[in-house]
N, C-alpha and C positions, 0 to 999 in steps of 0.2 A: 630367147632373150640371152644376150651375152653376159658372161660373168667374169669376175676376177677370181683366180684360183691361187691358193698358196699351198705349195708342196714343201714341207719342212722336215727336218730330221737333225740328228746329231751328225758329226763328221763321218765320212766314209760310208755313207748309206747308198750312194749311187744317184744322187740328185742330178748331176750333170748328164749321166748316162740316160736317165729318164727323160730329161729335157731334149737331148739329141734324138731319142727314139720318137718323141712327139713330133719334132721337126721333120724327121724322116717320114713318118706316117702322113703328115700334111702334104709333103712334097710328092710322095708316091701317089696321092690322090689328085695331083695336079694343082695344089694350092701353095701359095707363097707364104712364108713366115718371116717375121722380123726378129732377129736374134740380138739380144743385149747382154752385156756382161760388164761388171765393174772394172774401172781402170785401176782399182787397187789390187786386182788379181792378175799378176803377170807370170805365174808359175810356168806356163807353157807358151809364153808370148802374149803380148797385149792384143786385145781384140780377138781372142781365141777362147772358145768353150771346148774343153777337153775332158775326157774321163780317163780314169786309171786303166781301163781296159782297151784304150787306144783309139776311141772315137774322138773326132774333133771337127769343128766347123768355125769359120770366121764369123765374127760378130761385131756389132757397133759397141763401143765402150761408152759408159756413162760415168760421170763424176758427181761429187756432191753439188756441183753448180749446174748440172744438166737440167734444162727446163723441158719436160716431156710434152707439154702443150705445144712447144715449138718443134721439137724433134719429130713428133708423130703427126704434125699438122697435115702433111701431104702423103702420109703412108697409107697404102691400100693393100692390105694383106688379109689372110684368113685368120691369123693369130699372131700375137706378140708374145715372145718367150724371154723371160728375164732370169739370168743366172746370177748367183751371189746376191740375191735380193735383200739379204740382211744389211747390205751397205747402202740401201736407199734411205733417203730421209723421209720423215713423216709427210712433208709437203709433196715429195715426189710420188709417194704411194697414193696420196689424195689425187694428184694429177692423173695417174694411171687409172684409178678407180673411176674418176669422172669420165675419162676418155672411153673406158669400156661401156659405160652406160649412155653416153652421148652418141658415140660412133657405132655401137652395137657389134664390136669386135672383141673377142675374148683376149684376156691377158693371163698368162700362166707364169707365176713367180716361183722360183726355187731357192731355198736358202736354209740356214740354220737359225734356231730360235735364240740361243744364248751363247755367250762367250765362255772362256775358260774359267771365269769366276762365277758363273751362273747368273750373270746379268744380261738382260735383254739387249739385243741390237735395236736401234731405233726403227729400222726398216721392218724387222720382224714384228715388233710390237704394233706397228701401224698395220701390217698385213694381217696379224691375228685379230685386229679390231675391224678392219674394213673389207677383207676378202669375203666374197660371197660363198666360197667353197674352200674348206680346209681339209688337208689330208696329211697324216704323218707317214713318212717313208721310214719303215722300221729297219733298225740295224742292231747288232748284238755287241755287248760288252765282252771283254776277255773272260769274265766269270760265267758267261752264258745267259745272263739276264738281258732284257731289252735295254738298249743304250738310249738315254734321253739327254745326256749331258756331254760336255766336252772338257778335256783338260789339255794344258799346254806343258811341254817338257823343254828342258834346256838341252844344250849340245851333248850332255852326258846322260840324257834320258831321265833326269830328275824332274819332278813336277814343279812347275812355276805357279805361284799363287797370286803374284802382284805384277803390275805392269800395264802398258797400254792395251786398250781393248783390241786393237788391230795390230798384228805383227806381220809385216810383209815378209814372206819367206816360205809359206806353203804348208802343205799337209803333213810333212814328215815330223813336224813339231807338235802335232795335235793328235789326240786319241779320243775315241768315243767311249763313254763309260755309262754304267747304270747309276742311279741315285746313290745306292749304298757305297759303291766304289768312289764316287765323286766326294762323298763326305768322309771317307776313311782316311 
């Protein structure tokens, strides 16, 4: 039976590397995958999933208006892999979840749970509710404890506590932290 997977973590845990490794494994076994990434993420070019260690693959981009029922209607692959899944809407997660169980093809989503203020992203909240299999990808805070939260910094490296949930501009303005450092 196919399942929907959600692999989540704080920033800088290797989610995209993990996704690209899964894609590679399917391809090495002669199976095709369908790669998706958010149009909001253009750090390394739009329609690209890339990792900080240099791995990269082309992907189809999705927007808040993407209808996955239509997009995946004719797709015939072994697995669908979704990067930056926190940017999905609740309705899009429902569409993907339904697609998994109707088509019998797994979907693996990768993303962060919460923003720099500790608030959930809609896609993450939906995935934590609907995914059939959850796994935390662990990373470490600078203090050495398990990082589960994210903070945003300004151009001077000072912590930012207010602002839009999504800031286009990339990883360099975000850090992963433990709960204690988040509240300090």
